[in-house]
C-alpha positions as CSV (number, residue, x, y, z in Angstrom):
1,M,-43.3,149.6,10.8
2,Q,-39.5,149.3,10.8
3,S,-38.0,145.9,10.8
4,A,-34.8,144.7,12.3
5,G,-33.8,143.4,8.9
6,P,-32.9,139.9,7.8
7,H,-31.3,137.8,10.5
8,T,-27.6,137.2,10.5
9,A,-25.9,133.8,10.5
10,A,-25.5,134.2,14.3
11,Q,-29.2,134.8,14.7
12,S,-30.4,131.3,13.8
13,T,-34.0,130.3,13.0
14,T,-34.1,128.6,16.4
15,D,-33.1,131.9,18.1
16,I,-35.9,133.7,16.2
17,H,-38.4,131.1,17.2
18,R,-37.4,131.4,20.9
19,S,-37.8,135.2,20.6
20,I,-41.3,134.7,19.0
21,D,-42.3,132.5,21.8
22,A,-41.2,135.1,24.4
23,V,-43.2,137.8,22.5
24,W,-46.2,135.5,22.4
25,R,-46.1,135.0,26.1
26,I,-46.2,138.7,26.7
27,E,-48.7,139.7,23.9
28,S,-51.1,136.8,23.5
29,A,-53.5,137.9,26.2
30,R,-53.8,141.4,24.8
31,L,-54.3,140.1,21.3
32,I,-57.1,137.7,22.4
33,A,-58.8,140.3,24.6
34,A,-58.8,142.9,21.8
35,L,-60.0,140.4,19.2
36,T,-62.7,139.1,21.5
37,R,-64.2,142.5,21.7
38,I,-64.5,142.5,17.9
39,V,-65.6,139.0,17.1
40,R,-67.4,138.3,20.4
41,D,-66.2,134.7,20.4
42,V,-63.3,133.7,22.6
43,G,-62.5,130.6,20.6
44,L,-62.5,132.5,17.3
45,A,-60.4,135.3,18.9
46,E,-57.7,132.8,20.0
47,D,-57.7,131.2,16.5
48,L,-57.2,134.6,14.9
49,A,-54.4,135.4,17.4
50,Q,-52.8,132.0,16.6
51,D,-53.0,132.9,12.9
52,A,-50.9,136.0,13.6
53,L,-48.4,133.9,15.5
54,V,-48.1,131.5,12.5
55,A,-47.6,134.5,10.2
56,A,-44.7,135.7,12.5
57,L,-43.2,132.2,12.5
58,E,-43.2,132.2,8.7
59,R,-42.1,135.8,8.1
60,W,-39.7,136.8,10.9
61,P,-37.0,134.3,10.2
62,Q,-36.6,135.9,6.8
63,T,-37.2,139.6,7.6
64,G,-36.0,139.7,11.2
65,I,-38.0,140.6,14.3
66,P,-39.8,144.0,14.0
67,D,-38.9,146.8,16.3
68,N,-42.3,146.5,17.9
69,P,-43.3,142.9,17.6
70,G,-46.4,143.3,19.7
71,A,-47.8,146.0,17.4
72,W,-46.9,143.8,14.4
73,L,-48.9,140.9,15.8
74,M,-51.8,143.1,16.7
75,A,-51.9,144.7,13.2
76,T,-51.8,141.2,11.6
77,A,-54.5,139.8,13.9
78,K,-56.6,142.9,13.3
79,H,-56.5,142.4,9.5
80,R,-57.5,138.8,9.9
81,A,-60.4,139.8,12.1
82,I,-61.6,142.3,9.5
83,D,-61.2,139.6,6.8
84,N,-63.1,137.1,8.9
85,L,-66.0,139.5,9.5
86,R,-66.2,140.4,5.8
87,R,-65.9,136.8,4.6
88,N,-68.7,135.6,6.9
89,K,-70.9,138.7,6.3
90,L,-71.0,139.5,10.0
91,L,-70.6,143.2,9.8
92,D,-74.3,144.1,10.2
93,R,-74.9,141.4,12.9
94,K,-71.9,142.5,14.9
95,H,-72.8,146.1,14.6
96,E,-75.8,145.6,16.9
97,Q,-73.7,143.9,19.5
98,I,-71.0,146.7,19.8
99,S,-73.0,149.7,18.7
100,Y,-72.7,151.2,22.2
101,E,-69.0,151.4,21.6
102,M,-69.4,153.1,18.2
103,E,-71.6,155.9,19.7
104,G,-74.6,155.3,17.4
105,S,-72.7,154.5,14.2
106,R,-75.0,152.8,11.6
107,Q,-72.3,150.8,9.8
108,L,-69.2,149.1,11.1
109,T,-66.3,150.0,8.8
110,P,-62.6,148.9,8.9
111,D,-61.8,152.2,10.5
112,D,-64.3,151.5,13.2
113,I,-62.7,148.2,13.9
114,N,-59.3,149.8,14.0
115,A,-60.6,152.3,16.6
116,V,-62.0,149.5,18.8
117,I,-59.1,147.1,18.6
118,D,-56.5,149.8,19.1
119,S,-58.1,151.2,22.3
120,P,-56.6,150.6,25.7
121,V,-56.5,146.9,26.6
122,A,-56.8,147.0,30.4
123,D,-60.6,146.9,30.3
124,D,-60.6,144.2,27.6
125,L,-58.3,142.0,29.8
126,L,-60.6,142.4,32.7
127,R,-63.6,141.5,30.5
128,L,-61.8,138.5,29.2
129,I,-61.0,137.2,32.6
130,F,-64.6,137.5,33.7
131,V,-65.8,135.7,30.6
132,S,-63.3,133.0,31.2
133,C,-64.7,132.6,34.7
134,H,-68.3,132.6,33.7
135,P,-70.6,130.3,35.8
136,V,-71.7,128.5,32.6
137,L,-68.3,126.8,32.9
138,S,-67.2,124.4,35.6
139,P,-64.7,125.8,38.2
140,E,-61.9,123.7,36.7
141,A,-62.7,124.9,33.2
142,R,-62.7,128.5,34.3
143,V,-59.2,128.2,35.7
144,A,-57.8,126.3,32.8
145,L,-59.3,128.6,30.2
146,T,-58.1,131.8,31.9
147,L,-54.6,130.5,32.4
148,R,-54.6,129.6,28.7
149,L,-56.0,132.9,27.4
150,L,-54.6,135.5,29.8
151,G,-51.6,133.7,31.2
152,G,-50.3,132.4,27.9
153,L,-49.6,129.0,29.6
154,T,-49.4,125.8,27.6
155,T,-51.7,123.0,28.5
156,D,-48.7,121.1,29.9
157,E,-47.9,123.9,32.3
158,I,-51.5,124.1,33.5
159,A,-51.6,120.4,34.0
160,R,-48.4,120.6,36.1
161,A,-50.0,123.3,38.3
162,F,-53.0,121.1,39.0
163,L,-51.3,117.7,39.0
164,L,-53.5,116.6,36.1
165,T,-52.8,115.0,32.7
166,E,-52.2,117.2,29.7
167,T,-55.0,115.5,27.9
168,T,-57.5,116.3,30.6
169,V,-56.6,120.0,30.6
170,A,-56.7,120.2,26.8
171,Q,-60.2,118.7,26.8
172,R,-61.4,121.2,29.4
173,I,-60.1,124.1,27.3
174,V,-61.8,122.9,24.1
175,R,-65.1,122.2,25.9
176,A,-64.9,125.6,27.7
177,K,-64.5,127.6,24.5
178,R,-67.3,125.7,22.8
179,T,-69.6,126.2,25.8
180,L,-69.0,130.0,25.8
181,S,-69.7,130.2,22.1
182,E,-72.9,128.2,22.3
183,A,-74.1,130.2,25.3
184,R,-73.3,133.5,23.6
185,V,-71.7,134.8,26.8
186,P,-71.5,138.6,26.5
187,F,-68.1,140.2,26.6
188,E,-68.5,142.4,29.6
189,V,-67.7,142.8,33.3
190,P,-70.7,141.5,35.4
191,R,-72.4,143.8,37.8
192,G,-74.2,143.5,41.1
193,E,-74.5,140.2,42.8
194,E,-73.2,138.3,39.8
195,F,-70.0,140.2,40.2
196,N,-69.6,139.1,43.8
197,E,-70.3,135.5,42.9
198,R,-67.6,135.3,40.3
199,L,-65.0,137.3,42.2
200,A,-63.6,134.4,44.1
201,S,-62.9,132.5,41.0
202,V,-61.3,135.5,39.3
203,L,-59.0,136.0,42.3
204,R,-57.9,132.4,42.3
205,V,-57.1,132.6,38.6
206,V,-55.1,135.8,39.0
207,Y,-53.1,134.3,41.8
208,L,-52.4,131.2,39.8
209,I,-51.1,133.3,36.9
210,F,-48.8,135.2,39.3
211,N,-47.5,131.9,40.8
212,E,-46.6,130.6,37.4
213,G,-44.5,133.7,36.9
214,Y,-43.0,133.7,40.3
215,S,-41.9,130.0,40.1
216,A,-42.1,128.5,36.6
217,T,-43.3,124.9,36.5
218,A,-41.1,124.1,33.5
219,G,-38.5,125.4,31.2
220,D,-35.0,126.9,31.6
221,D,-36.0,130.0,33.7
222,W,-36.6,130.0,37.4
223,T,-39.1,132.9,37.1
224,R,-41.2,134.5,34.3
225,P,-41.6,138.2,35.5
226,A,-43.9,139.1,32.7
227,L,-46.6,136.8,34.0
228,C,-46.2,138.4,37.5
229,E,-46.6,141.8,35.9
230,D,-49.8,140.7,34.2
231,A,-51.2,139.3,37.4
232,L,-50.2,142.4,39.3
233,R,-51.9,144.7,36.8
234,L,-55.1,142.6,36.9
235,G,-55.0,142.6,40.7
236,R,-54.6,146.4,40.9
237,I,-57.5,146.8,38.5
238,L,-59.7,144.6,40.7
239,A,-58.6,146.6,43.8
240,E,-59.7,149.8,42.1
241,L,-63.1,148.3,41.0
242,T,-63.8,146.7,44.3
243,P,-62.4,149.1,47.0
244,N,-64.5,147.4,49.8
245,E,-63.5,143.8,49.1
246,P,-60.9,142.7,51.7
247,E,-59.8,139.6,49.8
248,V,-59.1,141.6,46.7
249,H,-56.7,143.8,48.7
250,G,-55.4,140.7,50.4
251,L,-54.4,139.2,47.1
252,A,-53.0,142.5,45.9
253,A,-50.9,142.7,49.0
254,L,-49.6,139.2,48.7
255,M,-48.6,139.6,45.0
256,E,-46.9,143.0,45.6
257,I,-44.8,141.6,48.5
258,Q,-43.9,138.4,46.7
259,A,-43.0,140.4,43.5
260,S,-40.7,142.6,45.6
261,R,-38.3,139.6,45.8
262,L,-38.1,138.7,42.1
263,H,-34.7,140.3,41.4
264,A,-33.2,138.7,44.5
265,R,-34.5,135.2,43.6
266,I,-32.1,135.0,40.7
267,G,-28.3,134.8,40.9
268,P,-25.8,136.3,38.4
269,T,-26.1,133.4,36.0
270,G,-29.8,132.8,36.4
271,E,-29.6,130.3,39.2
272,P,-32.2,130.2,41.9
273,V,-31.5,131.9,45.2
274,L,-33.7,130.6,48.0
275,L,-35.4,132.9,50.5
276,L,-33.1,132.6,53.4
277,D,-30.0,133.2,51.1
278,Q,-31.3,136.3,49.3
279,D,-29.7,139.7,49.6
280,R,-32.6,141.6,51.1
281,R,-31.1,144.8,49.9
282,R,-32.3,143.8,46.5
283,W,-35.9,143.5,47.5
284,D,-38.0,146.2,46.0
285,G,-39.0,148.6,48.8
286,L,-41.7,150.3,46.7
287,L,-43.5,147.1,46.1
288,I,-43.2,146.1,49.8
289,G,-44.7,149.5,50.7
290,R,-47.5,149.0,48.3
291,G,-48.1,145.5,49.6
292,L,-48.1,146.5,53.3
293,A,-50.6,149.3,52.5
294,A,-52.9,146.9,50.7
295,L,-52.6,144.5,53.6
296,R,-53.6,147.3,56.0
297,R,-56.6,148.1,53.8
298,A,-57.7,144.4,53.9
299,Q,-57.3,144.3,57.7
300,E,-59.4,147.5,58.1
301,L,-62.3,145.9,56.1
302,T,-62.7,142.7,58.1
303,R,-61.8,141.1,61.4
304,S,-61.8,137.7,59.8
305,P,-59.1,137.6,57.2
306,G,-59.5,135.3,54.2
307,P,-56.9,133.0,52.6
308,Y,-55.2,135.8,50.6
309,A,-55.0,138.2,53.5
310,L,-53.5,135.5,55.7
311,Q,-50.9,134.6,53.1
312,A,-50.2,138.3,52.7
313,S,-49.6,138.5,56.5
314,I,-47.1,135.6,56.2
315,A,-45.3,137.4,53.3
316,A,-45.3,140.6,55.4
317,C,-43.4,138.8,58.2
318,H,-40.6,138.1,55.8
319,A,-40.7,141.6,54.3
320,R,-40.4,143.2,57.7
321,A,-37.3,141.1,58.6
322,T,-34.2,143.1,57.4
323,V,-32.1,139.9,57.9
324,A,-33.2,136.3,57.7
325,E,-32.4,135.7,61.4
326,D,-35.0,138.3,62.4
327,T,-37.9,136.4,60.8
328,D,-40.8,135.8,63.2
329,W,-41.2,132.1,62.5
330,P,-43.5,131.4,65.4
331,R,-45.9,134.0,64.1
332,I,-45.6,132.5,60.6
333,A,-46.4,129.0,62.0
334,V,-49.5,130.4,63.7
335,L,-50.7,132.1,60.5
336,Y,-50.2,128.9,58.6
337,R,-52.3,127.0,61.2
338,Q,-55.1,129.6,60.7
339,L,-54.8,129.2,57.0
340,A,-55.0,125.4,57.3
341,R,-58.2,125.6,59.3
342,L,-59.7,128.0,56.8
343,T,-58.7,126.1,53.7
344,P,-57.4,122.6,54.5
345,S,-54.8,121.5,52.0
346,P,-51.7,119.2,52.0
347,I,-49.7,121.9,50.4
348,I,-50.5,124.4,53.1
349,E,-49.5,121.7,55.7
350,L,-46.2,121.3,53.8
351,N,-45.6,125.0,54.1
352,R,-46.6,125.0,57.8
353,A,-44.1,122.2,58.3
354,V,-41.3,124.5,57.1
355,A,-42.4,127.3,59.4
356,V,-42.7,124.9,62.4
357,A,-39.2,123.5,61.6
358,M,-37.7,127.0,61.7
359,A,-39.6,127.8,64.9
360,D,-39.3,124.5,66.9
361,G,-36.6,122.5,65.1
362,P,-36.4,120.1,62.1
363,E,-37.8,117.1,64.0
364,A,-41.1,119.0,64.6
365,G,-41.3,119.9,61.0
366,L,-40.5,116.4,59.8
367,S,-43.3,115.0,61.8
368,I,-45.8,117.2,59.9
369,V,-44.3,116.3,56.6
370,D,-44.4,112.5,57.3
371,S,-48.1,112.9,58.3
372,I,-49.0,114.0,54.7
373,A,-46.4,111.9,52.8
374,D,-49.1,109.5,51.5
375,E,-51.5,112.1,50.3
376,P,-52.4,111.1,46.7
377,S,-52.4,114.8,45.5
378,L,-48.7,115.1,46.5
379,K,-47.6,111.9,44.7
380,G,-45.8,113.8,41.9
381,Y,-45.2,117.1,43.8
382,H,-41.5,117.6,43.8
383,L,-41.5,120.0,46.8
384,L,-42.6,117.2,49.2
385,P,-39.3,115.3,48.9
386,S,-37.4,118.6,48.6
387,V,-38.7,119.8,52.0
388,R,-38.3,116.4,53.5
389,G,-34.7,116.2,52.2
390,D,-33.9,119.6,53.7
391,L,-35.2,118.6,57.1
392,L,-33.4,115.2,57.0
393,F,-30.2,117.0,56.1
394,K,-30.5,119.3,59.1
395,L,-31.0,116.2,61.3
396,E,-27.7,114.8,59.8
397,R,-29.6,111.9,58.2
398,F,-27.6,112.4,55.0
399,D,-28.2,109.2,53.1
400,E,-32.0,109.6,53.5
401,A,-31.7,113.3,52.6
402,R,-29.8,112.4,49.4
403,A,-32.5,110.0,48.3
404,E,-35.2,112.6,48.8
405,F,-33.3,115.2,46.8
406,E,-32.7,112.7,44.0
407,R,-36.5,112.0,43.9
408,A,-37.3,115.8,43.9
409,A,-34.8,116.3,41.0
410,S,-36.5,113.6,39.0
411,L,-40.0,115.1,39.5
412,T,-39.3,118.8,38.8
413,R,-39.8,120.1,35.2
414,N,-37.8,123.2,35.8
415,A,-34.1,123.0,34.7
416,R,-32.8,125.5,37.1
417,E,-34.6,123.9,40.0
418,R,-33.2,120.4,39.0
419,T,-29.7,121.8,39.0
420,L,-30.2,123.2,42.5
421,L,-31.6,119.9,43.8
422,L,-28.7,117.9,42.3
423,K,-26.3,120.2,44.1
424,R,-28.0,119.3,47.3
425,V,-27.5,115.6,46.4
426,K,-23.8,116.2,46.1
427,A,-23.7,118.1,49.3
428,C,-25.3,115.2,51.1
429,S,-22.7,112.8,49.7
430,A,-19.8,115.1,50.6
431,T,-21.0,115.8,54.1
432,S,-21.7,112.1,54.8
433,R,-18.1,111.2,53.9
434,D,-16.5,114.2,55.7
435,P,-16.8,114.2,59.5
436,H,-15.2,117.6,59.7
437,R,-17.9,119.2,57.5
438,R,-20.6,117.3,59.5
439,A,-19.2,118.8,62.7
440,K,-19.7,122.3,61.3
441,L,-23.4,121.8,60.7
């Protein structure tokens, strides 16, 4: 494999490490999935993948980043898997477990391992997500482990998504991997009724991966498109495997339509661009078309839409409006009410408040926000004061709005979002002092 050569003075070790981190985010799930097929142990597979990452951290600062860093990591991890099997004399034992993939071969050789690990990874990713969502694990552990293994998220990012402590999430992941190993969970996609029982958990995990890519909880970037792409791929695979499951198509529709906005959500210097300010000409028409088609399929399959199909219908309302002023906010408010009845949640109520404010005025929306302001699960949720600040600003209660934006800025872990909120703080101060600007509101 060709290497980019030793790094220059301008390409510092810090830059190299940042690049490695980016590669890891993209490639880790593929590495772990392929390795799990070989060693049949999720925990061991992640350890081997981490070994390859350590090797990259040690070597690439001296040699430069390879032309194909993913292939380099895969080859390195593959050699470590072979060494591990040899060292622990597991070749004969593992042969029985994967003989169906070797078409009757009587001895597992390094060439056989190469053939397995170099095969297409789509099926392996699907197997990995079902293993991560196995019923032997608690629902919370399934979500945390899958986000860790397939999403490449850190424990801190998972904790932020669920408003939990990092220690709690780390313990869940460790226990989950130990449980899977002790239970000898097979590396396969379940069939029949078991498939249906585990599908809801899988859908939730896929959507959480997508959400982390669509709006990053932490870091310097507003979005992480690679995560959205991984979730979209998994969602499309699920739609192919379960053509008669309306919620699978509902989730696919939701992700396709949301993903269509990714380019428009970022400004020229990487700054966030909010929905109502986006240039809708930059929305991806192909993804919108795919999303609307998936939504129609979901609606054809049931008269009682589930949570994902309802959210997809909300996204479709935005997608069909060529300009922000044409958005059907009353319809969106109704859909959020249906969603809240189906799956009650303070966060859904917060979103409904925004829709009601757009349809009936900020006072109506503020009333909903204030009704959930004391919810314990929203205590550290930065979007609560952000939404409240926006509604107060529209009501010309600028001092109160400024305080809410300041609080939201202190709670967010995303640098881009913090900058946006601090701009809102300054706008509140400037508008409060300038009666002419206030008159233009």
